[in-house]
MITITOR-347784 format. One line per 8 residues: their letters; for each residue x, y, z of N, C-alpha, C. Coordinates in Angstrom, 1 decimal, padded with zeros to 4 digits. Example, Ala and Ser with C-alpha at 12.3 -4.5 7.8 and 13.67 -1.06 7.14 Angstrom:
BEGIN
as	013.2/-005.7/007.8/012.3/-004.5/007.8/013.2/-003.3/007.8; 012.8/-002.2/007.1/013.7/-001.1/007.1/012.9/000.0/007.9
This chain:
BEGIN
mvglsage	045.8/058.4/072.9/046.9/058.6/071.9/046.5/057.8/070.7; 046.7/058.5/069.5/046.4/057.9/068.2/047.6/057.0/067.8; 047.3/055.7/067.5/048.4/054.8/067.1/048.5/054.8/065.6; 049.7/055.2/065.1/050.0/055.3/063.7/051.2/054.4/063.3; 051.1/053.9/062.1/052.2/053.1/061.5/053.3/054.0/061.1; 054.5/053.5/060.8/055.6/054.3/060.3/055.3/054.9/059.0; 054.5/054.2/058.1/054.1/054.8/056.9/053.2/055.9/057.0; 052.2/055.8/057.9/051.3/056.9/058.2/051.9/058.1/058.7
khfiyggi	052.9/057.9/059.6/053.6/059.1/060.2/054.4/059.8/059.1; 055.1/059.0/058.2/055.9/059.6/057.1/054.9/060.4/056.2; 053.7/059.9/056.0/052.8/060.5/055.1/052.4/061.9/055.7; 052.1/061.9/057.0/051.8/063.2/057.7/052.9/064.2/057.6; 054.1/063.7/057.9/055.3/064.6/057.9/055.5/065.2/056.5; 055.5/064.3/055.5/055.7/064.6/054.1/054.7/065.6/053.6; 053.4/065.4/053.9/052.4/066.3/053.4/052.5/067.7/054.0; 052.8/067.7/055.3/053.0/069.1/056.0/054.2/069.8/055.4
aqdlrtdg	055.3/069.1/055.1/056.5/069.7/054.5/056.2/070.2/053.1; 055.3/069.6/052.4/054.9/070.0/051.0/053.7/071.0/051.0; 053.2/071.4/052.2/052.1/072.2/052.4/050.8/071.6/051.8; 050.7/070.3/051.9/049.4/069.6/051.5/049.2/068.5/052.5; 048.3/068.8/053.4/048.0/067.9/054.5/047.1/066.7/054.1; 047.0/065.7/054.9/046.3/064.5/054.5/044.8/064.7/054.1; 044.2/065.8/054.7/042.8/066.1/054.3/042.7/067.1/053.2; 043.9/067.5/052.6/043.9/068.4/051.4/044.1/069.9/051.8
rqrlhyrp	044.2/070.2/053.1/044.3/071.6/053.5/045.8/072.0/053.4; 046.0/073.3/053.3/047.4/073.8/053.5/047.7/074.0/055.0; 048.9/074.4/055.3/049.3/074.4/056.7/048.5/075.4/057.5; 048.1/076.5/057.0/047.5/077.6/057.7/046.0/077.7/057.5; 045.4/076.6/057.1/043.9/076.6/056.8/043.2/075.8/057.8; 042.0/076.3/058.3/041.1/075.7/059.2/040.2/074.7/058.4; 039.7/073.7/059.2/038.6/072.9/058.6/037.3/073.7/058.6; 036.3/073.2/057.9/035.0/073.9/057.8/034.5/074.0/059.3
isveigvi	033.9/075.2/059.6/033.3/075.5/060.9/031.8/075.7/060.8; 031.0/075.1/061.7/029.6/075.3/061.7/029.2/075.7/063.1; 028.1/076.5/063.2/027.7/077.2/064.4/026.2/077.0/064.6; 025.8/076.7/065.9/024.4/076.7/066.3/024.3/077.6/067.6; 023.2/078.3/067.7/023.1/079.1/068.9/021.8/078.7/069.6; 021.7/079.0/070.9/020.5/078.7/071.7/020.2/077.2/071.8; 021.2/076.4/071.9/021.0/074.9/071.9/020.5/074.4/073.3; 020.7/075.3/074.3/020.2/074.9/075.7/019.3/076.0/076.2
pqangssr	018.0/075.8/076.0/017.0/076.9/076.3/017.1/077.5/077.7; 017.4/076.7/078.7/017.4/077.2/080.1/018.6/078.0/080.5; 019.6/078.0/079.6/020.8/078.8/079.9/020.6/080.3/079.4; 021.4/081.2/079.9/021.4/082.6/079.5/021.9/082.7/078.1; 022.8/081.8/077.7/023.4/081.8/076.3/024.0/080.4/076.1; 024.0/079.9/074.9/024.6/078.6/074.6/024.9/078.5/073.1; 025.8/077.6/072.8/026.2/077.4/071.4/026.7/076.0/071.2; 026.8/075.6/069.9/027.4/074.3/069.5/028.3/074.7/068.3
vrlgatdv	029.5/074.3/068.4/030.5/074.6/067.3/031.1/073.2/066.9; 031.1/073.0/065.6/031.8/071.9/065.0/032.9/072.4/064.1; 034.1/071.8/064.4/035.3/072.2/063.6/035.8/070.9/063.0; 035.4/070.6/061.8/035.7/069.2/061.2/034.9/068.2/062.0; 035.5/067.2/062.6/034.9/066.2/063.4/034.9/066.5/064.9; 035.5/067.7/065.2/035.5/068.1/066.6/034.2/068.8/066.9; 033.6/068.4/068.0/032.2/068.9/068.3/032.1/069.3/069.7; 031.8/070.6/070.0/031.8/071.1/071.4/030.5/071.9/071.7
ivsikael	030.0/071.9/072.9/028.8/072.6/073.3/029.2/073.5/074.5; 028.8/074.7/074.5/029.1/075.7/075.6/027.7/076.3/076.1; 027.5/076.3/077.4/026.4/077.0/078.0/026.9/078.1/079.0; 026.1/079.2/079.1/026.5/080.2/080.0/025.3/080.6/080.9; 025.6/080.6/082.2/024.6/080.9/083.2/025.0/082.1/084.0; 024.1/083.1/084.2/024.4/084.3/084.9/023.7/084.3/086.3; 024.4/084.5/087.4/023.8/084.5/088.7/024.4/085.7/089.5; 023.5/086.2/090.3/023.9/087.4/091.2/025.0/086.9/092.2
grpsslhp	026.0/087.7/092.4/027.1/087.4/093.3/027.6/088.7/093.9; 028.7/088.5/094.7/029.4/089.7/095.3/030.8/089.8/094.8; 031.2/091.0/094.3/032.6/091.1/093.8/033.6/090.8/094.9; 034.8/090.4/094.5/035.8/090.0/095.4/036.3/091.3/096.0; 036.9/091.3/097.2/037.4/092.4/097.9/038.6/093.0/097.2; 039.3/092.2/096.4/040.5/092.7/095.7/040.1/093.4/094.4; 038.9/093.1/093.8/038.5/093.7/092.6/037.0/094.1/092.7; 036.7/095.1/093.5/035.3/095.4/093.8/034.6/096.0/092.6
dkgkvaif	035.4/096.4/091.5/034.8/097.0/090.3/034.6/096.0/089.2; 034.8/094.7/089.5/034.7/093.7/088.4/033.8/092.6/088.8; 033.1/092.0/087.8/032.3/090.8/088.1/033.3/089.6/088.0; 032.7/088.4/088.0/033.5/087.2/088.0/033.1/086.2/086.9; 034.0/085.5/086.3/033.8/084.5/085.3/034.5/083.3/085.7; 033.8/082.1/085.6/034.5/080.8/085.9/034.2/079.9/084.7; 035.3/079.2/084.3/035.2/078.4/083.1/035.5/076.9/083.5; 034.5/076.1/083.2/034.7/074.6/083.5/034.5/073.8/082.2
idcsptaa	035.4/072.9/081.9/035.3/072.1/080.7/035.1/070.6/081.1; 034.3/069.9/080.5/034.1/068.5/080.7/034.3/067.7/079.4; 035.1/066.7/079.4/035.4/065.9/078.3/034.6/064.6/078.4; 033.6/064.4/077.5/032.7/063.2/077.6/033.5/062.0/077.3; 033.4/060.9/078.1/034.1/059.7/077.8/033.9/059.1/076.4; 032.7/059.4/075.8/032.4/058.9/074.5/033.1/059.7/073.4; 033.7/060.8/073.7/034.3/061.7/072.7/035.5/061.1/072.1; 036.3/060.4/073.0/037.6/059.7/072.5/038.0/058.7/073.6
pmfegrgg	038.6/057.6/073.2/039.0/056.6/074.2/039.9/057.1/075.3; 040.7/058.1/075.0/041.7/058.6/076.0/041.0/059.5/077.1; 039.7/059.8/076.9/039.0/060.6/077.9/038.4/059.7/079.0; 038.5/058.4/078.9/038.0/057.5/079.9/038.8/057.6/081.1; 038.2/057.6/082.3/038.9/057.6/083.6/039.7/058.9/083.8; 040.9/058.8/084.3/041.7/060.0/084.7/042.1/060.8/083.6; 042.2/060.2/082.4/042.6/061.0/081.2/041.7/062.1/080.9; 040.4/061.9/081.0/039.4/062.9/080.7/039.5/064.0/081.8
eelssels	039.7/063.7/083.0/039.7/064.6/084.1/041.0/065.6/084.0; 042.1/065.0/083.6/043.3/065.8/083.5/043.2/066.7/082.3; 042.7/066.2/081.2/042.5/067.1/080.0/041.5/068.2/080.3; 040.4/067.9/081.0/039.4/068.9/081.3/040.0/070.0/082.1; 040.9/069.7/083.1/041.5/070.7/083.9/042.5/071.5/083.1; 043.2/070.9/082.2/044.2/071.5/081.4/043.5/072.5/080.4; 042.4/072.1/079.8/041.7/073.0/078.9/041.0/074.2/079.7; 040.5/073.9/080.8/039.9/075.0/081.6/040.9/076.0/082.0
lalqrcll	042.1/075.6/082.4/043.1/076.5/082.8/043.6/077.3/081.6; 043.8/076.6/080.5/044.3/077.3/079.3/043.3/078.4/078.8; 042.0/078.1/078.9/041.0/079.0/078.5/041.0/080.2/079.4; 041.1/080.0/080.7/041.2/081.1/081.6/042.3/082.0/081.4; 043.5/081.4/081.1/044.7/082.2/080.8/044.5/083.1/079.6; 043.9/082.5/078.5/043.8/083.1/077.2/042.6/084.1/077.2; 041.6/083.9/078.0/040.4/084.8/077.9/040.2/085.7/079.0; 040.8/085.4/080.2/040.5/086.2/081.4/041.7/087.0/081.9
ggrsgaga	042.9/086.9/081.2/044.0/087.7/081.5/044.7/087.2/082.8; 045.4/088.1/083.5/046.1/087.8/084.7/045.1/087.9/085.9; 045.7/087.6/087.1/044.9/087.6/088.3/044.2/089.0/088.6; 044.9/090.0/088.1/044.3/091.4/088.3/043.1/091.7/087.4; 043.0/090.8/086.4/041.9/091.0/085.4/042.5/091.8/084.2; 043.7/092.3/084.3/044.3/093.1/083.2/044.5/092.2/082.0; 044.1/092.7/080.8/044.3/092.0/079.6/043.2/091.0/079.3; 042.1/091.0/080.1/041.0/090.1/080.0/040.3/090.3/078.7
gidlsslv	040.0/089.3/077.9/039.2/089.4/076.7/037.8/089.6/077.0; 037.3/089.2/078.1/035.9/089.4/078.6/035.9/090.6/079.5; 035.1/091.6/079.2/035.1/092.9/080.0/034.4/092.6/081.4; 035.2/092.4/082.4/034.7/092.0/083.7/034.0/093.2/084.4; 034.4/094.4/084.1/033.8/095.6/084.7/032.3/095.8/084.3; 032.0/095.2/083.1/030.6/095.3/082.6/029.6/094.5/083.4; 030.2/093.6/084.2/029.3/092.7/085.0/029.0/093.2/086.4; 029.5/094.4/086.7/029.3/095.0/088.1/027.9/095.7/088.0
ivegkvcw	027.1/095.5/089.1/025.8/096.1/089.2/026.0/097.3/090.3; 026.5/097.0/091.4/026.8/098.0/092.5/028.2/097.7/092.9; 029.1/098.6/092.7/030.5/098.4/093.0/030.8/097.9/094.4; 031.5/096.8/094.6/031.8/096.3/095.9/030.7/095.5/096.6; 029.5/095.5/096.0/028.3/094.9/096.6/027.6/093.8/095.8; 027.3/094.1/094.6/026.6/093.2/093.7/027.2/093.1/092.3; 027.3/091.9/091.8/027.8/091.8/090.4/027.1/090.5/089.8; 027.4/090.3/088.5/027.0/089.1/087.9/028.2/088.1/087.9
dlyidglv	027.9/086.9/088.3/028.8/085.8/088.1/028.5/085.0/086.9; 029.4/084.9/085.9/029.1/084.1/084.7/029.8/082.7/084.9; 029.0/081.7/084.7/029.5/080.3/084.8/029.5/079.8/083.4; 030.7/079.5/082.8/030.8/079.0/081.4/031.2/077.6/081.5; 030.3/076.7/081.0/030.5/075.3/081.0/030.6/074.8/079.6; 031.7/074.0/079.4/031.9/073.5/078.0/031.9/071.9/078.1; 031.3/071.3/077.0/031.3/069.9/076.9/031.9/069.5/075.6; 032.9/068.6/075.7/033.5/068.0/074.4/032.7/066.8/074.0
vssdgnll	031.9/066.9/073.0/031.1/065.8/072.5/031.9/064.8/071.6; 032.7/065.4/070.8/033.5/064.6/069.9/034.8/065.3/069.7; 035.9/064.5/069.7/037.2/065.1/069.6/038.0/064.5/068.4; 038.4/065.5/067.5/039.4/065.1/066.4/040.4/066.3/066.3; 040.9/066.6/067.5/042.0/067.6/067.5/041.5/069.1/067.7; 042.5/069.9/068.1/042.3/071.4/068.2/041.1/071.7/069.1; 041.0/071.1/070.3/039.9/071.4/071.2/039.9/072.8/071.7; 041.1/073.4/072.0/041.1/074.7/072.6/040.5/075.8/071.7
dalaaaik	040.9/075.7/070.4/040.4/076.7/069.4/038.8/076.6/069.3; 038.4/075.3/069.2/036.9/075.0/069.1/036.2/075.5/070.3; 036.7/075.3/071.5/036.0/075.7/072.7/036.0/077.2/072.9; 037.1/077.9/072.5/037.2/079.3/072.6/036.2/079.9/071.6; 036.1/079.3/070.4/035.1/079.8/069.4/033.7/079.6/069.9; 033.4/078.5/070.6/032.1/078.2/071.1/031.7/079.2/072.3; 032.7/079.5/073.1/032.5/080.5/074.1/032.2/081.9/073.6; 032.9/082.3/072.5/032.6/083.6/071.9/031.2/083.6/071.3
valcntgi	030.8/082.5/070.6/029.5/082.4/070.0/028.4/082.4/071.1; 028.6/081.7/072.2/027.7/081.6/073.3/027.5/083.0/074.0; 028.6/083.7/074.1/028.5/085.1/074.7/027.7/086.0/073.8; 027.8/085.8/072.5/027.0/086.6/071.5/025.5/086.3/071.7; 025.2/085.1/072.2/023.8/084.6/072.4/023.3/084.9/073.8; 024.2/085.4/074.6/023.9/085.6/076.1/023.1/086.9/076.3; 022.0/086.8/077.0/021.2/087.9/077.5/021.4/088.1/079.0; 021.8/089.2/079.5/021.9/089.5/080.9/020.7/090.2/081.3
pkttvnlg	019.9/089.6/082.3/018.7/090.2/082.8/018.9/091.7/083.2; 017.9/092.6/082.9/018.0/093.9/083.3/017.7/094.0/084.8; 018.4/094.9/085.5/018.2/094.9/087.0/017.8/096.3/087.4; 017.1/096.4/088.5/016.7/097.6/089.2/017.2/097.5/090.6; 018.0/098.6/091.0/018.7/098.6/092.3/018.0/099.5/093.2; 017.7/099.0/094.4/017.2/099.9/095.5/018.2/099.9/096.6; 018.9/101.1/096.7/019.9/101.2/097.7/019.3/101.4/099.1; 020.0/100.8/100.1/019.5/100.9/101.5/019.7/102.3/102.1
aspndqpd	019.1/102.5/103.2/019.3/103.9/103.9/020.7/104.1/104.3; 021.5/103.1/104.6/022.9/103.2/105.0/023.8/102.7/103.9; 024.9/103.4/103.7/025.9/102.9/102.7/026.3/101.5/103.0; 026.2/101.0/104.2/026.7/099.6/104.5/025.6/098.6/104.2; 024.4/099.0/104.0/023.3/098.1/103.7/023.5/097.4/102.4; 023.1/096.1/102.3/023.2/095.4/101.0/022.0/095.9/100.1; 022.3/096.3/098.9/021.3/096.8/098.0/020.3/095.7/097.7; 019.0/096.1/097.5/018.0/095.2/097.0/017.9/095.2/095.5
vdvsdeef	018.1/094.1/094.8/018.2/094.1/093.4/017.0/093.3/092.8; 016.3/093.9/092.0/015.2/093.3/091.3/015.6/092.8/089.9; 015.5/091.6/089.5/015.9/091.0/088.3/014.7/090.8/087.4; 014.8/091.4/086.2/013.7/091.3/085.2/013.7/089.9/084.6; 012.4/089.4/084.4/012.3/088.1/083.6/012.0/088.3/082.2; 011.8/089.6/081.8/011.4/089.9/080.4/012.4/090.7/079.6; 013.1/091.6/080.3/014.1/092.5/079.6/015.5/092.0/079.8; 016.2/091.9/078.7/017.6/091.4/078.7/018.5/092.4/078.0
lqfdtsgv	019.8/092.5/078.5/020.8/093.3/077.8/021.8/092.3/077.1; 022.1/092.7/075.8/023.0/091.8/075.1/024.4/092.0/075.6; 025.1/090.9/075.8/026.5/090.9/076.3/027.4/091.5/075.2; 028.3/092.4/075.5/029.2/093.0/074.5/030.4/092.0/074.3; 030.4/091.5/073.1/031.5/090.6/072.7/032.6/091.1/071.8; 032.5/092.5/071.6/033.5/093.1/070.7/034.9/092.8/071.0; 035.2/092.7/072.3/036.6/092.5/072.7/037.0/091.0/073.0; 036.0/090.1/072.8/036.3/088.7/073.1/037.1/088.1/072.0
pvivtltk	038.3/087.5/072.4/039.2/087.0/071.3/038.9/085.6/070.9; 039.5/085.2/069.8/039.5/083.8/069.4/040.9/083.3/069.7; 041.0/081.9/069.8/042.3/081.3/070.0/042.8/080.6/068.8; 044.0/080.9/068.4/044.7/080.2/067.3/045.8/079.4/067.8; 045.7/078.1/067.6/046.8/077.2/068.1/047.7/076.8/066.9; 049.0/077.0/067.1/050.0/076.6/066.0/050.7/075.4/066.6; 050.6/074.3/065.9/051.2/073.1/066.3/052.4/072.7/065.4; 053.6/072.5/066.1/054.8/072.2/065.4/054.9/070.7/065.1
vgrhyivd	055.0/070.4/063.8/055.2/069.0/063.4/056.4/069.0/062.5; 057.4/068.3/062.9/058.7/068.4/062.1/059.2/069.8/062.1; 059.6/070.3/061.0/060.2/071.6/060.9/059.1/072.7/060.7; 057.9/072.4/060.6/056.8/073.3/060.2/055.8/073.4/061.3; 055.0/074.5/061.3/053.8/074.5/062.2/052.5/074.7/061.4; 051.5/074.2/061.9/050.2/074.2/061.3/049.1/074.7/062.2; 048.0/075.1/061.6/046.8/075.5/062.5/045.8/074.4/062.4; 044.9/074.3/063.4/043.8/073.4/063.4/044.2/072.0/063.1
atseeesq	045.1/071.5/064.0/045.6/070.1/063.8/044.6/069.1/064.2; 044.5/068.0/063.4/043.7/066.9/063.7/044.3/066.0/064.8; 043.6/065.0/065.3/044.2/064.2/066.4/045.4/063.5/065.9; 045.4/063.0/064.6/046.6/062.3/064.1/047.8/063.2/064.0; 047.5/064.5/063.6/048.6/065.4/063.5/049.1/065.8/064.9; 048.2/066.0/065.8/048.7/066.3/067.2/049.5/065.2/067.8; 049.3/064.0/067.4/050.1/062.8/068.0/051.5/062.9/067.5; 051.8/063.7/066.5/053.2/063.8/066.0/053.8/065.1/066.3
mssavsis	053.2/066.0/067.1/053.7/067.3/067.4/054.9/067.2/068.4; 055.7/068.2/068.3/056.8/068.4/069.3/056.4/069.5/070.3; 055.6/070.5/069.9/055.1/071.5/070.8/053.9/072.2/070.1; 053.2/073.0/070.9/052.1/073.8/070.4/051.9/075.0/071.2; 051.7/076.1/070.5/051.5/077.4/071.1/050.1/077.9/070.8; 049.3/078.2/071.8/048.0/078.8/071.6/048.0/080.3/071.9; 047.5/081.1/071.0/047.6/082.5/071.1/046.2/083.1/071.0; 045.7/083.8/072.0/044.4/084.5/071.8/044.6/085.9/071.3
vnrhgqic	043.8/086.2/070.2/043.9/087.4/069.5/042.6/088.0/069.3; 042.4/089.3/069.6/041.1/090.0/069.5/040.9/090.6/068.1; 039.8/091.2/067.9/039.4/091.8/066.6/040.4/092.9/066.1; 041.1/093.5/067.1/042.0/094.6/066.7/043.4/094.1/066.5; 043.6/092.8/066.6/044.9/092.2/066.4/045.8/092.2/067.6; 045.2/092.5/068.8/045.9/092.6/070.0/046.0/091.2/070.7; 047.1/090.8/071.3/047.3/089.5/071.9/046.8/089.6/073.3; 045.8/088.7/073.7/045.2/088.7/075.0/045.8/087.6/075.9
gltkrgga	046.4/086.6/075.3/047.0/085.6/076.2/047.8/084.6/075.3; 048.6/083.8/076.0/049.4/082.8/075.3/049.7/081.7/076.2; 049.6/080.5/075.7/050.0/079.3/076.5/050.6/078.3/075.6; 051.6/077.5/076.1/052.3/076.5/075.4/052.2/075.1/076.0; 052.2/074.1/075.2/052.3/072.7/075.7/053.3/071.9/074.8; 053.7/070.8/075.3/054.7/070.0/074.6/056.1/070.3/075.2; 056.9/069.3/075.2/058.2/069.4/075.9/059.3/070.1/075.1; 059.2/070.2/073.8/060.2/070.8/073.0/060.2/072.3/073.2
gldpsvil	061.5/072.9/073.3/061.6/074.4/073.4/061.4/075.0/072.1; 061.2/076.3/072.1/061.0/077.1/070.9/061.9/078.4/071.0; 062.6/078.7/069.9/063.4/079.9/069.8/062.5/081.1/069.9; 062.9/082.2/070.6/062.0/083.4/070.7/061.6/084.0/069.3; 062.5/083.9/068.4/062.2/084.4/067.0/061.1/083.6/066.4; 061.0/082.3/066.7/060.0/081.4/066.2/058.6/081.8/066.8; 058.6/082.1/068.1/057.4/082.5/068.8/056.9/083.8/068.3; 057.8/084.7/068.0/057.4/086.0/067.4/056.8/085.8/066.0
dmisvakh	057.3/084.9/065.3/056.8/084.6/063.9/055.4/083.9/064.1; 055.3/083.1/065.1/054.0/082.4/065.3/052.9/083.4/065.7; 053.3/084.4/066.5/052.3/085.5/066.9/051.9/086.3/065.7; 052.8/086.6/064.8/052.5/087.3/063.6/051.5/086.5/062.7; 051.7/085.2/062.6/050.8/084.3/061.8/049.5/084.2/062.5; 049.5/084.1/063.9/048.2/084.0/064.6/047.3/085.2/064.4; 047.9/086.4/064.3/047.2/087.6/064.1/046.5/087.5/062.7; 047.2/087.1/061.7/046.6/087.0/060.4/045.5/085.9/060.3
vgeqlmss	045.8/084.7/060.8/044.9/083.6/060.8/043.7/083.9/061.7; 043.9/084.6/062.8/042.8/084.9/063.7/041.8/085.9/063.1; 042.3/086.8/062.2/041.4/087.7/061.5/040.5/086.9/060.6; 041.1/085.9/059.9/040.2/085.1/059.0/039.2/084.3/059.8; 039.7/083.7/061.0/038.8/082.9/061.8/037.7/083.8/062.4; 038.0/085.0/062.8/037.0/085.9/063.3/035.9/086.2/062.3; 036.4/086.4/061.0/035.5/086.7/059.9/034.5/085.6/059.6; 035.1/084.3/059.7/034.3/083.1/059.4/033.2/083.0/060.6
ldseiaaa	033.7/083.2/061.8/032.7/083.1/062.9/031.6/084.2/062.8; 032.0/085.4/062.4/031.0/086.4/062.3/029.9/086.0/061.3; 030.3/085.4/060.2/029.4/085.0/059.1/028.5/083.9/059.6; 029.1/082.9/060.4/028.4/081.8/060.9/027.4/082.3/062.0; 027.8/083.2/062.8/026.9/083.7/063.9/025.7/084.4/063.2; 026.0/085.3/062.2/024.9/086.0/061.5/023.9/085.0/060.9; 024.4/083.9/060.3/023.6/082.9/059.7/022.7/082.2/060.7; 023.4/081.9/061.8/022.7/081.1/062.9/021.6/082.0/063.5
easaedq	021.9/083.3/063.7/020.8/084.2/064.3/019.7/084.4/063.3; 020.0/084.5/062.0/018.9/084.6/061.0/018.0/083.4/061.0; 018.7/082.2/061.1/018.0/080.9/061.1/017.1/080.8/062.4; 017.6/081.3/063.5/016.8/081.2/064.8/015.6/082.2/064.7; 015.7/083.3/064.0/014.6/084.2/063.9/013.5/083.7/063.0; 013.9/082.9/062.0/012.9/082.4/061.0/012.1/081.2/061.7; 012.6/080.6/062.7/011.9/079.5/063.3/010.8/079.9/064.2
């Protein structure tokens, strides 16, 4: 928890009320975002995203698995987040474990939809190789290197960038003589298929401080929040998930207004990410 004096708290509240935050931003503006791709060579895809002083790394590993009996036409995705104890004092001991679990669960809710897979921002059906028998399991691991607020948005952005960098090995399937036989799958070491990220959303977190809400809150601003709503929105302006934290309740009309703002801000964030991804890919090709 960030310790602030009464004067510092008053300064934060006053600045947000006047639409001029302590770092010079307006209420609905993000900090500068920077992107790196391919930071972990042994992974199928990886990225590093910096949002102000918040710094996160995501790696993606694809392994052959078996679809669940409930969803034989879908692959599987698991998200695990680890908060480095050096990222912030509150991450030491149990604090880091609890936040890691909270972030993992929130990302699953916002990116993977319900238990049925409906509304998932990641197309799980594209991960199936042989329905009911063989699929790709994607393991998404995130590491919080440095924390200065708004971890959920930064991690979701890093996941989207890492998926853009992910190559799924091309497979050749040899079906057995009997329909009950397990197919023989040959995995190529040289040919890869680019993962389709067109439907993968970004997450926009709106944090309520005083009577107003802001995007991309810093740690100091988060310490003064009454509640926060994280909304995942895709390229078409569709809502893929929503999660709330903080004890204060919100009027339904306020949440509807937040969703409208998230759609607008999400469009800007998506555009910034697209530009950063294109620049990172161009830089990687030049090396």
